[in-house]
N, C-alpha and C positions, 0 to 999 in steps of 0.2 A: 398608432402603437407607441408606447413609451418604454424606456429602459429604466428600471428602478432598482436601487440598492436593496439587497435581500434583508438587511437589518430592519428595514421599514415595512416589510411585508408580513402578512399573517402567516405564521409558521405552519399552521394546519393546511393552508392552501398550497404553500410551497411543497411540503412533504407529500401531499396528495398528488401533485403533479409528478414529482419524482417517482413515486410508487407506481403510478398508472402508466408512465412512459416506458416503452419496451427497453430503452437503454438507461433508465434510471438506476443509479448505484448508491451504495451506502455513502460514498464520498460526496454526494450532493445533498444529503439529508441535513436538516438543521441540527440534529443530535451530533453528527460528526463535526460539523462546522463549529458548533458551540463549545466543544471540548478543546478547541484551539484558541487560546487567548494569550495576551501579552504576559500574563503570569507565568506561562510556560515557554516563553521566548518564541511565540508564534501568534499568528492572527489570521482569521478567516476573512474571505471576501466573496462576493457573489452578486450577480445581477439577474433580474428577471425581465423578460419582455412581456408587457401587459397590454391587452387590447380589450376594450369594453369590460374592464374590471376583471378580466380572466387572464391567467398566466398562459402564455402560448410558447414559452421557451425559457430556459434558465441555464446558468453556468456558474461554477463556484470553484474555489481553490483555497490554498493556504500559503501564507508567507512564513517561512521559518528562518531562524537565525541563531547563531551561537555567540557566546561571550557577552560582554557588556559594552555600552557606549564608550568610545567611538568605534571600537574594533568590530562590533556587531554589524556595522554598515558594510563590512567586507564580506559578510556571509549571508546577507538577505537574499533568499531565492524564493520565487513564486512558483508553486507546483500545482498544476491542475490535473487531478487524477481522472482520466476519461476526457470528456470534452463537452461541448454544448449539447443539450437535448432540447429539441424544439419541434414545432409543427411544420417547419419548412426550411429550405436552404437559406433563403434571404434572412430569416430570423437568426439562424445559426451564425451567419456572417456578421450581423449587427452585434451579436453577443461577444464574439471573439474580438471584434474591434473595440468594444467597451472594456474588455479585460486587458487588451494590449495597451490602451490608453491609461488604464488605472495602474498597471504594474510598472510602467516604463520608468517612473521616478521613485518607485517604492522598493524595487528589487534589482539586483545587479543582472539577473537573468530571469526569464520566464520560460517555464518548461511544461509542455503537455505530455503526460504519460498515457498514451492511448490504450484504451481497454477494448476497443473494437476497431474495425477498419474505418479510417477517417480520410481515405483518399479523396472523397467527394469535396472536402473543404481544403485540400492541399493548395490549390491555386490561390484561394483567399488568404491562407496562412502565409504564402510566399509574398503576397503584396504587402503584408504587414511586417515583413522582415524576418519571418520564421524560417529556419532551415529544418528539413526533415532528416532525422537520424535513424537508421535501421536499429531496431531493438526487439529482442525476442521475449516471448512469454510462453508459459506452459499451462494448458487447460486440460482438465480431466472430465470426461463424460461420466457422470454418476448414474446415468439411467441404464447402463449396461448391466448384465448379470454380475452378481458378486464374484462368482468364480472367474469370470473374464477380467474383472477389475484386479483380482489377486494375481492371475496368470500374467497380466501385463507388467508386473513387477519383476525385475531381473532375479534370476536364480540366486545370485550372490546376496542380494538384499533380503530375499525371503529367508535365506539361511541365517543371516544376521538376526532377523526378527525372531525366528524360532529359538535361536540360542539365547537371546535376551529374555524372552518370555519363559523359557525353561529355567533360567537362572533366578526367576522371581520378579521380573519387571512387570509392572501393571500400568495400564492406561486408564486415566479417569479425568474428570473435570476438577480443577483446583478449588479448594475451599477458600473463602475470603481470608482466613487467617494465614493462608499460604501465599498470598499474592506477593508479599515482600520478597520471599525466596524466589519466586518466579521472576520478579523484576531484577533481582540481583543477577540471575543467570543471563537475562537479556542484556543488561548493562555491561557485564563483564565480557560477554561474547562480542558485542559491538566494539568495545574498547580493544579487544584482542585483535580483531580484524581491521581496525582503523576506520570504522564507519561512524558518522554522527548518529546520535540517538536522543530520544526524548528523555525528560527527567523522570525520576521516581513519582513525583507529584502528578505529572501528566498522566502516567499510566493508572494511578489510583483513581484520579478523576474520570478518566475514560472508562475504566471498568465499572464505576458506579453510575456515571451519567448515561452510558450507552449499554446498560445491562441487558436491554432487549436484543442487542445485536452482537455483543462481545462474548466469546467463549474462551476461557483460559484453560488449556489442557496441560496435563503433566504426565511424564513417565516417572514412576516412583519405584524405589527399591527398598523394601523393609522400612517404609515410612520416610525415606529420604528422597526428596525430589531431585532427579538427576537430569531432567530436561523439561522444557516447556515450549508451547507454541500458543500464540494468541491469534484467534480467527475472528474475522468479521463475517457475520452471517446475515444476509439480507435478501429477501425474496427467494430466488431459487439458487443463489450462489454462495459458496463459502470461499472467502478470500484469506489467503495466508498472510498475516500482517507482520508479526514479530516472532522471533524464535531465540532460544538460548539453551545452552547445555553445559554441564559440568565436565570439564576436561579430564577430571580424575576418574570418570566413569565411561571412558570411550569404549572399553571392552564390552559394555552393556548396550551399545548402539542406540542411545536415546534418539539420535537424529534419523534412525531408520524406523524405530517402533512408532514414533509420533506421526509422521506423514501417513504411514500405512494405516494406523488406527483412525486417523481423521478422515481418510478416504472412506473407510467402512462406516464411520459414524455419520458422515454426510449422506451416504446412500441410505442408511437406516432411517434417517430423519427426513427423507424425501427431497433433499437438495438435488439439483440437476447438474451443477458444474462446480468443480473445485479449481480455483485459480491459484496455481502454485507460485505466482509472482514472477519477477523479472529473471531472465535467463541470459542477460548480457547481449553483446553485439554479435551478429553472424560472422563466422569465419575468424573470430578472435577466441583463442582458448580461454575457457572459463570453468574452473573446477566446480563451482556451485551448479552450473547447468548440467555438467556431467553427472553430478550426484542426483539432481532432481529427475533427470531423464530416465534414471534406472527404476523409477516408479511408474513408468509408462506416461500416458498423456500425449497431447498433441502440441507440437512446437508451432507457434504462430508468430508472424512478424507484423505487429500493428505499428511498431515504431514510436518515435517521439518527435515533437516539434519543439524547437528551442530558439529563443532570440536573446542575444546579449544586449541588455539595455544600456549598459555603460561600459564600454570597452576598456577605458583607462582603469576604472575601479576593478573590473573583472581581472585584468592583468595583474594588478597589485594583489588581489585576493588569491589568485592562483599561486603566486609566489609565496604568499603568507601560509597558505595551506600546505604547500610542498615543504616549507621550512618546519611547520609544526609536525608533519609526519616524520621528517628526518630527526627532529629533536626527540620524539617519542621512541624512535628506533634505537637511539643510543643507550 
C-alpha cells in the first residue's frame, strides 16, 4: 500500500470512493477541494491510500490564511472537516500520520472538525500530539413527519416565522444576479461578529464550480433580500455553510424564516439530515447554540482534535489577533 497526493490521482476514482463510502462528505470531494486555491488565500491538500491500483482510504483538508506575506504566516491554519475515510483502522492511522507530517511546517495549527464519532482513532491522534477538545454540533432528522419537524421548533420561533410570512417575507433560491447581494450580507455579518470569512471572489467561484452541490437561499421582502443562507447538499445531507442577514430588517426575522424553510426544503427534496453546524463548547454559554436549539434537532458532541505545530508562532499569532480585535472594537 502506498500513500499518494490527491493532486496526482484520477478525480473520478477519488470522488467515486468518497461517494460510495458511508462517511464520505462534500468536504472530501475534488469539487470542494478545487475551489480552494491560493488565489483566495487558501489551498487544499489530501492523500489517498492506494493498493493494487485501488483507493482504500483517503483524507483531505484546507489550509486558510489572512492578510499578505509575511503576516499571513501568523494565520495559516489547517482544517480537516471530518476525518479519514478508509477500509480499515490501520489505513486511517497511516492517513492521519501523513496529514500530521504534511501540515506541521505549513500551518501554525492543525484541527480536525469531527463530523462523526471519532473516538476509535483518539489514541492514534494522541500519539501524534493532538489534543481532544469537546465541541457540539446540531443534527436534524429530516425523515420524521413534517408536522413533527415543525412542532420541534419552539413556540416563540414559530410565532416569529408566522409574523414574518404575514408581513410578506418569502423564501426562495437566489438568482445568479442576486449572488453579490447575498455575499454582501455574509461578509458584513461576519465582519460584525468578528469572524474571518472568505472573499467575494471565492464565493462566486464556489457557487459556479460547485453548482451541483451549492444552494443559495434567500429571505426576500418586496424584492429586497433581507437574509441569506448557503447550503452544501451532498448525498443525503444538507450542511449549513454560510449565513448573513440585514440588521435593518431584524423585525422580519430572516434568521428564523430561513432555517425553518430550509428544514422543510430538505425534507421535501428527500434529504435525511440537516447539519446546523457548530454549537460551541459544552457548558460554555453560547448565544448561537441557544438560537439554533430553538429549531429542535439533536445536540451531539463529536469534538475536535487540535495540534499546535509551532508554539512560538502560535503565541505571536494569538497576540496579533487579539490586538486586531481590540483595534476594530475602537
